[in-house]
NUKE-971472 format. One line per 3 residues: number of its first residue (from 1); their letters; for each residue x, y, z of N, C-alpha, C, O. Coordinates in steps of 0.1 Angstrom, whole numbers, padded with zeros to 4 digits. Layout:
// NUKE-971472
NUM	a	X:Y:Z:X:Y:Z:X:Y:Z:X:Y:Z; ...
//
This chain:
// NUKE-971472
1	mna	0011:-0012:0003:0000:0000:-0001:0010:0014:0003:0020:0013:0010; 0004:0024:-0004:0009:0037:-0006:0005:0043:0009:-0006:0041:0012; 0013:0049:0017:0011:0058:0029:0020:0070:0031:0031:0070:0027
4	ivi	0014:0080:0038:0023:0090:0044:0031:0089:0054:0026:0087:0065; 0045:0090:0052:0053:0085:0065:0061:0100:0068:0065:0109:0061; 0060:0098:0081:0070:0109:0090:0083:0106:0086:0088:0098:0094
7	tey	0090:0111:0076:0106:0106:0077:0114:0111:0086:0123:0103:0090; 0113:0123:0092:0120:0129:0104:0110:0139:0107:0100:0143:0100; 0113:0144:0120:0105:0158:0129:0110:0168:0121:0122:0171:0118
10	gap	0097:0176:0117:0103:0188:0109:0087:0196:0104:0076:0196:0110; 0091:0203:0094:0080:0209:0085:0074:0200:0076:0079:0190:0072; 0062:0205:0070:0053:0198:0063:0059:0189:0053:0054:0179:0049
13	dvl	0072:0193:0048:0077:0185:0036:0085:0173:0040:0090:0166:0032; 0085:0172:0054:0090:0156:0058:0082:0146:0057:0084:0134:0058; 0069:0151:0053:0057:0138:0052:0060:0135:0035:0060:0143:0026
16	kiq	0062:0122:0034:0067:0116:0021:0057:0105:0019:0051:0098:0029; 0055:0103:0006:0045:0092:0003:0055:0080:-0001:0063:0082:-0009; 0053:0068:0005:0061:0057:0004:0053:0044:0004:0041:0044:0009
19	eks	0059:0032:-0001:0050:0021:-0003:0055:0014:0010:0067:0014:0013; 0042:0009:0019:0045:0000:0031:0036:-0015:0028:0028:-0017:0020; 0040:-0023:0038:0033:-0036:0037:0018:-0033:0041:0014:-0025:0050
22	dpl	0009:-0042:0034:-0003:-0041:0039:-0006:-0044:0054:0000:-0053:0059; -0013:-0038:0061:-0013:-0041:0077:-0023:-0055:0077:-0030:-0057:0068; -0022:-0063:0085:-0031:-0076:0089:-0039:-0073:0102:-0033:-0070:0112
25	pks	-0054:-0075:0102:-0057:-0073:0112:-0058:-0085:0123:-0058:-0096:0119; -0058:-0081:0138:-0060:-0090:0146:-0073:-0093:0147:-0082:-0087:0141; -0074:-0105:0157:-0089:-0112:0161:-0100:-0103:0159:-0109:-0105:0151
28	dev	-0099:-0091:0168:-0107:-0082:0169:-0108:-0070:0161:-0114:-0061:0165; -0102:-0070:0152:-0099:-0058:0141:-0104:-0062:0128:-0106:-0073:0123; -0107:-0051:0124:-0112:-0052:0105:-0099:-0045:0099:-0090:-0040:0105
31	rir	-0099:-0046:0087:-0090:-0039:0080:-0100:-0030:0069:-0110:-0035:0062; -0095:-0016:0068:-0104:-0006:0060:-0096:-0004:0049:-0084:-0004:0051; -0101:-0002:0034:-0095:0002:0020:-0101:0019:0025:-0112:0024:0023
34	vka	-0091:0024:0030:-0092:0039:0029:-0096:0046:0019:-0088:0046:0010; -0108:0055:0018:-0112:0065:0007:-0111:0079:0013:-0114:0088:0006; -0109:0082:0023:-0104:0095:0029:-0102:0094:0044:-0107:0086:0052
37	agv	-0092:0106:0047:-0088:0106:0060:-0086:0120:0065:-0080:0128:0058; -0092:0123:0078:-0093:0135:0083:-0080:0138:0088:-0073:0129:0093; -0075:0151:0086:-0065:0160:0091:-0068:0167:0105:-0079:0174:0106
40	nrp	-0060:0165:0115:-0062:0170:0125:-0051:0178:0133:-0040:0173:0130; -0050:0189:0141:-0040:0195:0147:-0029:0185:0154:-0017:0186:0152; -0036:0176:0160:-0024:0164:0167:-0018:0160:0156:-0008:0153:0158
43	dvf	-0020:0161:0145:-0011:0151:0134:0002:0160:0132:0014:0157:0131; -0003:0173:0131:0009:0184:0130:0016:0183:0143:0029:0183:0143; 0011:0182:0153:0020:0182:0166:0031:0170:0167:0042:0170:0172
46	qrk	0024:0158:0161:0031:0145:0157:0043:0148:0149:0054:0146:0153; 0039:0152:0138:0050:0155:0126:0062:0162:0135:0074:0158:0134; 0058:0172:0142:0069:0180:0150:0077:0175:0158:0088:0180:0161
49	gky	0071:0160:0164:0076:0151:0175:0072:0156:0187:0078:0154:0197; 0061:0163:0188:0056:0168:0199:0040:0160:0204:0032:0165:0213; 0039:0148:0197:0030:0141:0203:0030:0127:0198:0024:0124:0188
52	pap	0037:0119:0206:0042:0106:0200:0029:0095:0200:0019:0097:0207; 0030:0088:0194:0018:0078:0191:0019:0068:0202:0030:0063:0204; 0010:0065:0210:0007:0057:0221:0015:0040:0218:0016:0034:0207
55	tga	0018:0037:0227:0024:0022:0225:0015:0013:0219:0003:0012:0223; 0021:0006:0207:0012:-0002:0202:0007:0003:0187:0007:-0004:0177; 0005:0017:0187:-0001:0023:0174:0012:0024:0162:0024:0024:0164
58	vsd	0005:0026:0152:0015:0031:0140:0021:0044:0145:0014:0053:0151; 0035:0045:0144:0041:0056:0149:0046:0066:0139:0050:0077:0142; 0047:0061:0126:0053:0067:0115:0046:0075:0105:0050:0084:0097
61	ipg	0031:0068:0108:0022:0073:0097:0011:0080:0106:0005:0075:0115; 0008:0092:0102:-0001:0101:0112:-0018:0098:0105:-0020:0091:0095; -0025:0103:0112:-0040:0100:0108:-0051:0093:0119:-0051:0081:0122
64	lev	-0056:0100:0123:-0066:0097:0137:-0079:0094:0132:-0087:0089:0140; -0084:0096:0120:-0098:0094:0118:-0099:0089:0100:-0093:0096:0092; -0106:0077:0095:-0108:0077:0084:-0123:0073:0079:-0131:0072:0088
67	agi	-0126:0071:0068:-0137:0064:0059:-0134:0057:0049:-0125:0060:0042; -0143:0046:0047:-0138:0036:0039:-0147:0023:0038:-0159:0022:0042; -0139:0013:0031:-0149:0001:0031:-0140:-0012:0035:-0129:-0015:0030
70	ieq	-0147:-0019:0046:-0142:-0031:0052:-0138:-0041:0041:-0147:-0046:0034; -0124:-0045:0040:-0123:-0057:0029:-0115:-0069:0038:-0112:-0079:0032; -0113:-0069:0051:-0111:-0080:0057:-0115:-0078:0070:-0116:-0067:0075
73	igs	-0119:-0089:0077:-0122:-0090:0092:-0115:-0099:0101:-0111:-0109:0096; -0112:-0097:0115:-0108:-0107:0121:-0118:-0116:0128:-0130:-0114:0131; -0111:-0128:0131:-0116:-0139:0134:-0129:-0138:0145:-0139:-0145:0145
76	evs	-0127:-0128:0153:-0137:-0126:0165:-0148:-0115:0163:-0156:-0110:0171; -0146:-0110:0147:-0157:-0100:0145:-0170:-0104:0139:-0170:-0111:0128; -0180:-0100:0146:-0193:-0104:0140:-0201:-0093:0135:-0210:-0094:0127
79	kws	-0199:-0081:0142:-0207:-0071:0138:-0206:-0063:0123:-0215:-0056:0119; -0193:-0065:0117:-0193:-0058:0107:-0192:-0070:0094:-0191:-0082:0097; -0193:-0068:0083:-0192:-0077:0071:-0184:-0072:0060:-0186:-0059:0059
82	igd	-0175:-0077:0051:-0166:-0074:0042:-0174:-0064:0033:-0185:-0070:0030; -0174:-0053:0027:-0180:-0042:0018:-0186:-0033:0027:-0192:-0024:0021; -0187:-0034:0039:-0195:-0023:0046:-0186:-0010:0050:-0175:-0007:0055
85	hvc	-0196:-0003:0045:-0188:0014:0045:-0191:0019:0059:-0202:0018:0064; -0178:0024:0065:-0178:0026:0079:-0169:0040:0080:-0162:0043:0070; -0170:0046:0089:-0158:0054:0093:-0153:0051:0108:-0160:0045:0116
88	alv	-0142:0054:0111:-0134:0049:0122:-0124:0059:0131:-0118:0069:0126; -0123:0057:0143:-0114:0062:0152:-0101:0055:0151:-0102:0043:0155; -0089:0058:0147:-0076:0054:0148:-0067:0059:0158:-0069:0070:0164
91	agg	-0057:0051:0160:-0048:0058:0171:-0035:0063:0161:-0026:0070:0166; -0037:0059:0148:-0026:0062:0139:-0025:0054:0127:-0032:0044:0126; -0017:0058:0117:-0021:0053:0106:-0030:0056:0093:-0030:0050:0082
94	gya	-0038:0066:0095:-0048:0069:0087:-0046:0075:0074:-0053:0073:0064; -0032:0084:0074:-0031:0085:0060:-0023:0074:0050:-0011:0075:0046; -0033:0065:0048:-0026:0053:0041:-0039:0048:0033:-0051:0050:0035
97	eev	-0034:0041:0024:-0046:0034:0014:-0054:0021:0022:-0064:0016:0018; -0047:0017:0035:-0052:0005:0041:-0047:0009:0057:-0036:0012:0061; -0060:0007:0063:-0056:0007:0079:-0064:-0002:0086:-0074:-0004:0080
100	vvc	-0060:-0008:0099:-0066:-0018:0105:-0070:-0013:0121:-0062:-0006:0126; -0079:-0015:0127:-0086:-0007:0135:-0095:-0018:0143:-0101:-0027:0137; -0095:-0015:0156:-0106:-0024:0163:-0119:-0022:0159:-0124:-0011:0157
103	adh	-0127:-0034:0157:-0138:-0032:0151:-0149:-0025:0159:-0159:-0022:0153; -0148:-0024:0170:-0156:-0016:0179:-0155:-0001:0179:-0163:0006:0184; -0144:0003:0172:-0142:0019:0173:-0147:0023:0158:-0144:0033:0153
106	cls	-0156:0014:0152:-0162:0017:0140:-0175:0022:0138:-0183:0016:0147; -0181:0030:0131:-0193:0033:0130:-0199:0035:0114:-0192:0041:0106; -0210:0030:0112:-0215:0029:0099:-0216:0046:0094:-0219:0055:0101
109	ipt	-0212:0045:0079:-0215:0059:0075:-0227:0067:0074:-0235:0064:0065; -0229:0076:0082:-0243:0082:0081:-0251:0082:0067:-0246:0083:0056; -0263:0080:0068:-0269:0084:0053:-0271:0095:0046:-0278:0104:0049
112	gfs	-0265:0093:0035:-0264:0106:0029:-0249:0111:0027:-0246:0120:0019; -0240:0105:0035:-0227:0110:0037:-0217:0106:0028:-0216:0094:0027; -0208:0115:0019:-0199:0108:0014:-0187:0104:0023:-0185:0107:0034
115	fte	-0179:0098:0015:-0165:0094:0024:-0156:0105:0029:-0149:0104:0039; -0157:0115:0022:-0152:0127:0026:-0156:0132:0039:-0149:0134:0050; -0170:0134:0037:-0177:0141:0050:-0177:0129:0061:-0177:0133:0073
118	aas	-0178:0118:0059:-0175:0106:0070:-0164:0107:0076:-0162:0106:0089; -0152:0110:0067:-0141:0110:0073:-0136:0122:0084:-0126:0120:0092; -0143:0133:0082:-0143:0146:0090:-0148:0143:0104:-0145:0151:0113
121	lpe	-0155:0131:0106:-0165:0129:0117:-0155:0125:0132:-0156:0131:0143; -0148:0114:0130:-0150:0106:0142:-0139:0114:0153:-0143:0114:0165; -0126:0120:0150:-0121:0125:0158:-0127:0138:0165:-0122:0140:0176
124	tvy	-0135:0145:0160:-0140:0157:0165:-0153:0152:0172:-0155:0155:0184; -0162:0144:0165:-0172:0139:0173:-0172:0132:0187:-0180:0134:0197; -0160:0121:0186:-0158:0114:0199:-0152:0128:0209:-0158:0129:0220
127	tvw	-0142:0136:0207:-0135:0146:0215:-0148:0154:0219:-0149:0155:0231; -0157:0160:0214:-0167:0164:0218:-0180:0159:0226:-0185:0166:0235; -0183:0149:0224:-0190:0141:0231:-0185:0136:0243:-0193:0134:0252
130	dnv	-0173:0135:0245:-0167:0129:0258:-0165:0141:0267:-0167:0141:0279; -0159:0152:0261:-0157:0163:0268:-0167:0172:0273:-0168:0177:0284; -0174:0175:0262:-0186:0184:0263:-0196:0179:0272:-0199:0184:0283
133	frr	-0203:0164:0266:-0215:0162:0274:-0211:0151:0283:-0219:0151:0293; -0202:0143:0283:-0202:0133:0296:-0192:0142:0307:-0196:0146:0317; -0180:0144:0303:-0174:0152:0315:-0179:0166:0317:-0181:0169:0329
136	gql	-0181:0173:0310:-0187:0187:0312:-0203:0185:0316:-0208:0195:0322; -0209:0176:0315:-0224:0171:0317:-0232:0183:0312:-0242:0187:0319; -0228:0190:0301:-0238:0201:0296:-0252:0194:0292:-0252:0183:0288
139	kng	-0263:0202:0293:-0279:0198:0294:-0284:0208:0289:-0279:0219:0288; -0297:0205:0282:-0308:0213:0280:-0310:0226:0286:-0311:0225:0298; -0310:0237:0282:-0312:0251:0289:-0298:0257:0294:-0299:0268:0300
142	egf	-0289:0253:0291:-0275:0259:0299:-0268:0267:0289:-0272:0266:0277; -0257:0274:0291:-0251:0283:0285:-0238:0274:0279:-0234:0265:0286; -0231:0276:0267:-0219:0267:0266:-0212:0276:0257:-0219:0280:0248
145	lvh	-0197:0280:0258:-0187:0286:0250:-0178:0278:0247:-0170:0272:0255; -0177:0277:0233:-0163:0268:0226:-0154:0281:0221:-0158:0290:0213; -0142:0280:0226:-0131:0289:0219:-0127:0280:0208:-0126:0267:0209
148	ggs	-0125:0288:0196:-0120:0282:0181:-0134:0276:0175:-0136:0265:0172; -0142:0286:0173:-0153:0280:0169:-0154:0275:0154:-0163:0268:0150; -0145:0281:0146:-0147:0276:0131:-0138:0266:0130:-0138:0261:0119
151	sgi	-0128:0259:0141:-0122:0248:0139:-0131:0235:0137:-0143:0234:0139; -0123:0226:0132:-0131:0211:0136:-0139:0208:0148:-0151:0205:0148; -0131:0209:0158:-0137:0208:0171:-0150:0219:0173:-0161:0216:0177
154	gvt	-0146:0230:0170:-0156:0239:0172:-0170:0240:0163:-0181:0245:0167; -0169:0235:0152:-0180:0234:0142:-0187:0224:0149:-0199:0226:0151; -0181:0212:0153:-0188:0200:0157:-0196:0205:0173:-0206:0200:0176
157	aiq	-0189:0214:0180:-0194:0215:0195:-0210:0225:0192:-0221:0223:0197; -0203:0235:0183:-0218:0241:0183:-0230:0236:0178:-0241:0239:0183; -0229:0226:0169:-0240:0219:0164:-0246:0210:0172:-0258:0208:0173
160	lak	-0236:0203:0180:-0243:0193:0187:-0249:0199:0199:-0258:0193:0205; -0243:0211:0205:-0247:0218:0216:-0260:0221:0214:-0269:0219:0223; -0263:0229:0201:-0274:0239:0197:-0286:0226:0195:-0298:0227:0200
163	smg	-0282:0215:0189:-0291:0201:0189:-0296:0199:0201:-0307:0193:0201; -0290:0202:0213:-0295:0199:0227:-0301:0208:0232:-0304:0206:0244; -0305:0219:0226:-0311:0229:0235:-0304:0240:0241:-0312:0247:0248
166	vkv	-0294:0242:0240:-0284:0249:0245:-0281:0264:0239:-0279:0267:0227; -0280:0272:0248:-0274:0287:0239:-0259:0289:0240:-0252:0290:0251; -0254:0288:0227:-0243:0286:0222:-0234:0299:0219:-0236:0306:0209
169	yat	-0222:0302:0228:-0216:0311:0225:-0198:0305:0219:-0192:0295:0222; -0196:0315:0211:-0181:0310:0206:-0171:0321:0203:-0176:0332:0201; -0158:0318:0202:-0149:0327:0197:-0143:0323:0184:-0143:0311:0180
172	ags	-0137:0334:0176:-0129:0328:0164:-0121:0342:0162:-0123:0352:0169; -0113:0342:0152:-0106:0350:0148:-0107:0359:0136:-0097:0366:0133; -0115:0361:0131:-0121:0368:0119:-0136:0369:0118:-0144:0360:0122
175	eek	-0141:0379:0112:-0155:0380:0109:-0161:0371:0100:-0173:0369:0100; -0154:0367:0092:-0156:0353:0081:-0157:0343:0092:-0169:0340:0094; -0150:0338:0099:-0151:0327:0109:-0160:0328:0117:-0165:0318:0122
178	cka	-0164:0340:0121:-0175:0344:0132:-0188:0341:0125:-0197:0335:0131; -0190:0347:0112:-0202:0342:0105:-0205:0326:0100:-0215:0321:0097; -0195:0321:0100:-0196:0306:0097:-0199:0298:0112:-0205:0287:0113
181	cld	-0196:0305:0121:-0202:0299:0134:-0216:0302:0136:-0224:0293:0139; -0219:0314:0133:-0235:0319:0136:-0242:0310:0126:-0253:0304:0130; -0237:0308:0112:-0246:0300:0103:-0249:0288:0108:-0259:0283:0104
184	lga	-0242:0282:0117:-0239:0268:0121:-0248:0265:0132:-0252:0254:0136; -0253:0278:0138:-0263:0276:0150:-0257:0284:0164:-0263:0283:0174; -0248:0292:0164:-0239:0298:0174:-0250:0309:0178:-0256:0313:0168
187	dic	-0256:0315:0191:-0261:0325:0190:-0252:0340:0192:-0256:0351:0188; -0243:0338:0196:-0232:0349:0197:-0217:0345:0193:-0212:0336:0199; -0210:0351:0185:-0198:0347:0179:-0187:0358:0184:-0192:0369:0180
190	iny	-0177:0359:0189:-0170:0371:0192:-0158:0371:0186:-0150:0362:0190; -0152:0379:0178:-0141:0379:0170:-0130:0385:0180:-0131:0397:0183; -0120:0376:0185:-0111:0377:0198:-0100:0387:0195:-0095:0393:0204
193	kvy	-0097:0389:0182:-0089:0399:0177:-0094:0412:0178:-0085:0420:0178; -0106:0416:0180:-0114:0427:0180:-0117:0430:0193:-0114:0441:0198; -0124:0419:0200:-0131:0421:0212:-0125:0414:0224:-0118:0405:0223
196	dfe	-0129:0419:0235:-0122:0407:0248:-0135:0398:0250:-0145:0404:0253; -0135:0391:0249:-0148:0380:0251:-0151:0378:0267:-0162:0373:0271; -0141:0384:0275:-0145:0382:0287:-0154:0394:0293:-0161:0393:0303
199	kvl	-0152:0406:0286:-0162:0415:0288:-0173:0417:0279:-0183:0423:0283; -0173:0411:0267:-0186:0407:0261:-0195:0400:0264:-0207:0402:0260; -0192:0389:0272:-0198:0379:0278:-0199:0379:0292:-0204:0369:0298
202	sge	-0195:0390:0300:-0198:0394:0313:-0214:0395:0315:-0220:0402:0307; -0220:0387:0325:-0233:0390:0326:-0245:0378:0321:-0256:0375:0325; -0236:0371:0309:-0242:0359:0303:-0240:0349:0312:-0230:0348:0319
205	kin	-0252:0339:0313:-0250:0327:0320:-0244:0316:0311:-0249:0312:0301; -0231:0313:0314:-0221:0303:0308:-0219:0291:0321:-0214:0292:0333; -0225:0282:0315:-0221:0269:0324:-0212:0260:0321:-0206:0254:0329
208	vil	-0209:0259:0307:-0195:0250:0305:-0189:0257:0293:-0195:0263:0285; -0174:0255:0294:-0166:0260:0287:-0156:0250:0280:-0150:0242:0288; -0155:0249:0266:-0146:0241:0261:-0137:0247:0256:-0141:0255:0248
211	dmi	-0120:0247:0260:-0112:0255:0258:-0099:0246:0252:-0096:0236:0258; -0092:0249:0243:-0079:0243:0236:-0070:0254:0235:-0060:0254:0228; -0073:0265:0242:-0059:0276:0243:-0053:0279:0253:-0041:0283:0251
214	ggv	-0058:0278:0267:-0050:0280:0277:-0044:0292:0281:-0049:0303:0279; -0033:0291:0287:-0026:0305:0291:-0035:0314:0296:-0040:0312:0308; -0038:0325:0290:-0042:0339:0297:-0060:0339:0298:-0067:0347:0304
217	yfq	-0065:0326:0287:-0078:0325:0288:-0082:0319:0300:-0094:0320:0302; -0072:0310:0311:-0078:0304:0318:-0085:0312:0331:-0094:0307:0336; -0081:0324:0335:-0086:0333:0344:-0099:0337:0338:-0109:0336:0345
220	kni	-0100:0343:0325:-0111:0348:0316:-0122:0338:0319:-0133:0341:0323; -0118:0325:0317:-0129:0316:0317:-0136:0314:0330:-0148:0313:0331; -0126:0314:0340:-0129:0315:0353:-0139:0325:0357:-0148:0322:0366
223	dil	-0138:0335:0353:-0145:0350:0357:-0159:0351:0351:-0169:0356:0356; -0158:0345:0339:-0172:0343:0331:-0181:0331:0335:-0193:0331:0333; -0174:0322:0339:-0184:0308:0344:-0194:0311:0354:-0191:0319:0363
226	ded	-0206:0305:0353:-0216:0309:0363:-0213:0296:0375:-0208:0285:0373; -0219:0301:0385:-0219:0290:0396:-0220:0278:0393:-0228:0274:0385; -0211:0269:0399:-0212:0253:0394:-0208:0249:0380:-0212:0239:0375
229	grl	-0200:0260:0374:-0198:0257:0361:-0187:0247:0358:-0181:0242:0367; -0185:0244:0346:-0176:0233:0344:-0166:0239:0330:-0171:0245:0321; -0153:0237:0332:-0143:0241:0326:-0134:0227:0318:-0128:0219:0324
232	vyi	-0137:0228:0307:-0131:0215:0301:-0119:0222:0291:-0120:0231:0283; -0106:0211:0293:-0095:0215:0284:-0091:0202:0278:-0089:0192:0283; -0091:0205:0263:-0086:0195:0253:-0073:0199:0246:-0069:0193:0236
235	nam	-0066:0209:0251:-0054:0217:0244:-0049:0228:0252:-0057:0233:0260; -0038:0231:0251:-0034:0245:0256:-0023:0251:0249:-0011:0251:0253; -0027:0255:0236:-0020:0259:0226:-0012:0273:0230:-0001:0276:0225
238	kgn	-0019:0279:0239:-0012:0291:0245:-0007:0291:0259:-0007:0302:0265; -0003:0280:0265:0003:0277:0275:-0003:0269:0285:-0015:0270:0287; 0008:0260:0292:0002:0249:0298:0002:0255:0316:-0005:0249:0325
241	fve	0009:0265:0318:0011:0268:0331:0003:0279:0335:0003:0287:0325; -0005:0283:0345:-0015:0295:0348:-0014:0294:0362:-0012:0284:0369; -0018:0309:0368:-0020:0310:0383:-0035:0306:0385:-0042:0308:0375
244	lni	-0040:0302:0396:-0048:0294:0399:-0054:0301:0413:-0048:0298:0424; -0064:0309:0414:-0072:0315:0423:-0081:0304:0431:-0093:0303:0429; -0075:0294:0441:-0083:0286:0445:-0097:0292:0453:-0108:0287:0451
247	mei	-0097:0301:0461:-0107:0308:0466:-0119:0309:0455:-0131:0308:0456; -0112:0313:0443:-0126:0316:0435:-0132:0303:0427:-0144:0303:0422; -0122:0294:0427:-0132:0281:0422:-0141:0277:0434:-0152:0274:0433
250	mrk	-0134:0277:0448:-0142:0273:0457:-0157:0280:0460:-0167:0273:0464; -0157:0296:0458:-0169:0303:0460:-0179:0297:0450:-0190:0292:0453; -0175:0298:0437:-0183:0294:0424:-0185:0280:0422:-0195:0275:0415
253	ris	-0178:0273:0429:-0179:0256:0432:-0175:0253:0417:-0183:0246:0410; -0163:0259:0409:-0162:0257:0394:-0156:0241:0395:-0151:0237:0406; -0157:0232:0384:-0149:0224:0382:-0141:0222:0370:-0146:0224:0358
256	vtg	-0127:0219:0372:-0116:0221:0361:-0115:0207:0355:-0113:0198:0363; -0115:0205:0345:-0112:0190:0341:-0105:0192:0328:-0100:0202:0324; -0103:0179:0320:-0101:0178:0307:-0092:0165:0305:-0087:0160:0314
259	stl	-0091:0160:0291:-0085:0148:0286:-0080:0149:0275:-0080:0159:0268; -0073:0137:0272:-0066:0134:0258:-0075:0122:0254:-0079:0115:0262; -0078:0120:0240:-0084:0108:0236:-0073:0096:0229:-0076:0084:0229
262	rgr	-0063:0101:0225:-0054:0094:0216:-0050:0078:0225:-0050:0067:0220; -0046:0080:0238:-0037:0073:0246:-0050:0061:0255:-0047:0051:0262; -0062:0067:0252:-0072:0059:0259:-0073:0045:0253:-0072:0043:0241
265	dkh	-0075:0036:0263:-0077:0022:0259:-0087:0016:0252:-0098:0021:0255; -0087:0005:0241:-0094:0002:0235:-0110:-0001:0240:-0118:-0001:0231; -0113:-0004:0255:-0125:-0007:0259:-0131:0006:0261:-0143:0006:0259
268	fka	-0123:0019:0266:-0127:0029:0268:-0136:0035:0253:-0148:0039:0253; -0126:0035:0243:-0130:0040:0230:-0143:0032:0226:-0152:0037:0220; -0143:0018:0229:-0156:0010:0223:-0169:0014:0231:-0180:0014:0226
271	qlt	-0166:0018:0244:-0179:0023:0253:-0182:0037:0246:-0194:0041:0244; -0172:0045:0244:-0177:0058:0238:-0183:0056:0224:-0193:0063:0221; -0177:0048:0216:-0184:0045:0202:-0198:0039:0204:-0206:0041:0194
274	edi	-0202:0033:0213:-0217:0029:0216:-0224:0041:0219:-0234:0043:0212; -0220:0050:0229:-0228:0062:0236:-0229:0070:0223:-0240:0073:0220; -0219:0074:0216:-0221:0082:0203:-0231:0074:0194:-0240:0080:0189
277	lin	-0230:0062:0193:-0241:0056:0181:-0255:0058:0186:-0264:0059:0178; -0256:0058:0199:-0272:0061:0206:-0274:0074:0206:-0285:0078:0202; -0263:0085:0209:-0270:0097:0212:-0267:0108:0200:-0274:0118:0198
280	vwp	-0255:0105:0193:-0251:0113:0183:-0256:0111:0167:-0260:0120:0160; -0254:0096:0163:-0258:0090:0153:-0269:0093:0145:-0268:0096:0133; -0282:0093:0155:-0295:0097:0150:-0296:0111:0141:-0302:0113:0131
283	lmn	-0288:0120:0149:-0286:0137:0145:-0279:0133:0130:-0284:0139:0120; -0268:0125:0128:-0262:0124:0115:-0271:0118:0105:-0271:0122:0094; -0278:0108:0108:-0286:0101:0098:-0297:0108:0095:-0302:0105:0085
286	srh	-0303:0120:0103:-0314:0126:0099:-0309:0139:0093:-0317:0148:0090; -0296:0141:0092:-0290:0154:0084:-0292:0165:0093:-0291:0176:0087; -0294:0166:0106:-0295:0178:0115:-0278:0182:0118:-0276:0193:0125
289	fkp	-0268:0175:0114:-0255:0178:0114:-0250:0182:0100:-0254:0176:0090; -0242:0194:0099:-0237:0195:0087:-0221:0196:0088:-0214:0204:0094; -0218:0185:0079:-0201:0185:0080:-0198:0198:0074:-0206:0203:0066
292	lih	-0186:0203:0078:-0182:0216:0070:-0167:0213:0065:-0158:0214:0073; -0166:0211:0052:-0154:0207:0044:-0144:0219:0041:-0148:0224:0032; -0133:0224:0045:-0127:0235:0040:-0121:0231:0027:-0124:0237:0016
295	avf	-0113:0221:0028:-0106:0217:0017:-0103:0203:0015:-0103:0196:0025; -0100:0198:0002:-0097:0182:0001:-0085:0182:-0006:-0083:0189:-0016; -0075:0174:-0003:-0063:0175:-0008:-0060:0156:-0014:-0067:0147:-0009
298	pls	-0051:0154:-0024:-0052:0142:-0027:-0041:0136:-0016:-0033:0145:-0011; -0039:0121:-0011:-0031:0119:-0001:-0016:0120:-0005:-0008:0118:0004; -0011:0124:-0016:0000:0126:-0019:0005:0140:-0017:0017:0142:-0017
301	eag	-0005:0150:-0015:-0002:0162:-0010:-0009:0165:0004:-0018:0172:0006; -0002:0156:0016:-0005:0159:0029:0002:0171:0036:-0001:0178:0046; 0014:0171:0027:0022:0183:0035:0014:0196:0030:0015:0206:0037
304	rah	0008:0198:0019:0000:0209:0017:-0012:0213:0025:-0016:0225:0028; -0018:0199:0029:-0029:0200:0038:-0024:0205:0052:-0031:0212:0059; -0012:0201:0058:-0007:0204:0070:-0002:0219:0070:-0004:0226:0081
307	elm	0005:0225:0058:0006:0239:0057:-0007:0248:0058:-0007:0259:0063; -0017:0243:0053:-0029:0251:0056:-0031:0250:0070:-0031:0260:0077; -0034:0236:0076:-0038:0236:0089:-0030:0248:0097:-0036:0255:0105
310	eeg	-0018:0249:0095:-0009:0257:0104:-0010:0269:0102:-0008:0277:0111; -0014:0275:0089:-0018:0290:0084:-0031:0293:0094:-0033:0304:0097; -0037:0286:0097:-0051:0290:0108:-0060:0294:0101:-0071:0296:0106
313	khi	-0059:0296:0087:-0073:0303:0081:-0084:0295:0075:-0093:0301:0069; -0084:0280:0077:-0095:0274:0075:-0106:0272:0083:-0105:0271:0095; -0118:0272:0078:-0130:0271:0084:-0137:0259:0083:-0145:0256:0074
316	gki	-0135:0250:0095:-0141:0237:0092:-0128:0225:0092:-0117:0227:0096; -0133:0214:0086:-0123:0204:0085:-0115:0203:0070:-0120:0208:0059; -0103:0196:0072:-0092:0196:0059:-0092:0179:0061:-0091:0173:0071
319	vls	-0094:0174:0046:-0094:0159:0043:-0086:0154:0032:-0085:0160:0021; -0080:0144:0034:-0072:0139:0024:-0081:0128:0016:-0087:0119:0022; -0081:0130:0003:-0087:0116:-0006:-0078:0107:-0008:-0066:0109:-0010
322	vd	-0083:0095:-0008:-0071:0086:-0008:-0077:0078:-0019:-0074:0066:-0018; -0085:0079:-0028:-0091:0071:-0040:-0076:0069:-0049:-0075:0063:-0059
//
């Protein structure tokens, strides 16, 4: 098979297409002929040597989400058949013509979705559902703020939160990005390059915040959260270390949490897959969720896809076509 390999840590041009051996599925795995693969910021971090693959995962081929056709099943797999069209969360190896994945980490491609659209779903849907709804306990009638509203995570969080009857706030870095957030269902979107979101949202009822920025955003988040609010981290792009006012946390009874997904064990991911199948996939199948694809590149141009990701001008997802 052909695959994109990280030949060394560095700039996007270290991503090279190479011929690799076809992967063989274990007894509880399936092999997927990949038709499309999502591009995510953790892929960029891995390319730079800042996000190593977990033990046992493919380490030199990036890619955390794919869509394609099952062409081989392990001896213990009963829920899938050869020829099924699926999307899947993988721990690595997605930028390739073939990938193996635990059968319990696959989902049927939603009705009417293309392979490209389906490949844009797993990494962001799994991350948002686990962090916003399971850890953050967001529920109907509450207020929710997502930073980076036009990112893949952001467009997913906005739509899922809105579908649950939540008032949605977002931040984004341009008027064009803010318009995209509003079009997806955000009630208010703040251009953080022009306005201070803390001042704009002061007085609003915000119960849950999903943050991937960190740094100076930490105290601002604490200041605007309502009592019993939940602050959830999935990244800290502007700084891991912050000052913490313990008394403010106590006074408002704020919960601060966060998680990473890639290194979780297969049983956790299987349970999360089942939860998403029950709670999220009906929204997909009824087209109450709109995949937002910014650009599609052929597999051989993965480096260009990473360049676009790092420019930060995209709205929605970047996908590789593996036809």
